[in-house]
C-alpha positions as CSV (number, residue, x, y, z in Angstrom):
1,X,150.6,-15.2,108.9
2,X,149.4,-17.4,106.0
3,X,148.8,-21.2,106.0
4,X,150.9,-23.2,103.7
5,X,150.4,-26.8,104.7
6,X,147.5,-29.1,106.0
7,X,147.7,-29.4,109.4
8,X,147.6,-33.2,111.1
9,X,143.6,-33.0,112.0
10,X,143.0,-31.9,108.7
11,X,145.1,-34.5,106.9
12,X,143.1,-37.3,109.3
13,X,139.7,-35.9,108.4
14,X,140.4,-36.3,104.8
15,X,141.7,-39.8,104.9
16,X,138.7,-41.1,107.0
17,X,136.5,-39.2,104.7
18,X,138.1,-41.0,101.7
19,X,138.2,-44.2,103.2
20,X,134.3,-43.8,104.0
21,X,133.6,-42.8,100.5
22,X,135.7,-46.0,99.0
23,X,134.1,-48.5,101.4
24,X,130.6,-47.2,100.3
25,X,131.5,-47.7,96.6
26,X,133.0,-51.2,97.0
27,X,130.2,-52.3,99.3
28,X,127.4,-51.3,97.1
29,X,129.2,-51.9,93.7
30,X,127.3,-53.9,91.0
31,X,130.4,-56.0,89.4
32,X,129.3,-59.3,90.7
33,X,125.7,-58.5,88.8
34,X,127.8,-57.8,85.6
35,X,129.5,-61.1,85.4
36,X,126.3,-63.1,86.1
37,X,124.7,-60.8,83.2
38,X,127.6,-61.1,80.7
39,X,127.7,-65.0,81.6
40,X,123.9,-65.0,80.4
41,X,124.1,-62.9,77.4
42,X,127.2,-65.1,76.2
43,X,124.7,-68.3,76.7
44,X,122.0,-66.7,74.8
45,X,124.4,-65.3,72.0
46,X,125.9,-69.1,71.9
47,X,122.4,-70.6,71.5
48,X,121.5,-68.2,68.6
49,X,124.8,-69.0,67.1
50,X,124.5,-72.6,67.1
51,X,120.6,-72.7,66.4
52,X,120.3,-74.9,69.6
53,X,117.0,-73.3,70.9
54,X,115.9,-74.7,74.1
55,X,112.6,-74.2,76.2
56,X,113.7,-70.5,76.9
57,X,113.1,-69.5,73.2
58,X,110.1,-69.3,71.3
59,X,109.8,-69.8,67.6
60,X,107.1,-68.3,65.6
61,X,106.9,-68.9,61.8
62,X,106.1,-66.1,59.6
63,X,105.6,-64.8,56.1
64,X,106.9,-61.3,55.2
65,X,106.4,-59.5,51.9
66,X,109.3,-57.8,50.1
67,X,108.5,-55.4,47.5
68,X,111.3,-54.8,45.1
69,X,111.8,-51.8,42.8
70,X,107.9,-51.0,43.4
71,X,107.1,-53.7,40.8
72,X,108.0,-57.2,42.2
73,X,106.5,-58.8,45.2
74,X,108.0,-61.6,47.2
75,X,106.8,-63.8,49.9
76,X,109.4,-65.2,52.3
77,X,108.9,-67.7,54.8
78,X,110.8,-67.0,58.1
79,X,111.2,-67.8,61.8
80,X,110.9,-65.4,64.5
81,X,113.0,-66.8,67.6
82,X,112.7,-64.8,70.5
83,X,114.0,-64.8,74.1
84,X,112.5,-62.9,76.6
85,X,113.0,-62.6,80.5
86,X,112.9,-59.8,83.4
87,X,115.8,-57.9,82.2
88,X,116.6,-59.2,78.6
89,X,114.7,-59.2,75.2
90,X,116.1,-60.7,72.2
91,X,114.7,-61.2,68.8
92,X,116.1,-63.2,65.5
93,X,114.8,-63.7,62.1
94,X,115.9,-66.6,60.2
95,X,115.2,-67.6,56.4
96,X,113.8,-70.8,56.1
């Protein structure tokens, strides 16, 4: 005789196993950390856009050489603004 449906024990076992998996994923998810990282990146982006650099940023003046059409050479003064912490490293270049 063929078996066409789940028995009550198989159904209960499947529900318990599925609930354990769901609770495991929800308990160890990192969504809260994503919100913190997103807010931190948003704050850094706002600082870059408004050019309001606090003590977390390092500013280094530099001069770069640009060669145009293999004949003309230009020197351009720039500022290298960098931000670095344990998880994020960003660099921005601004022409003086």
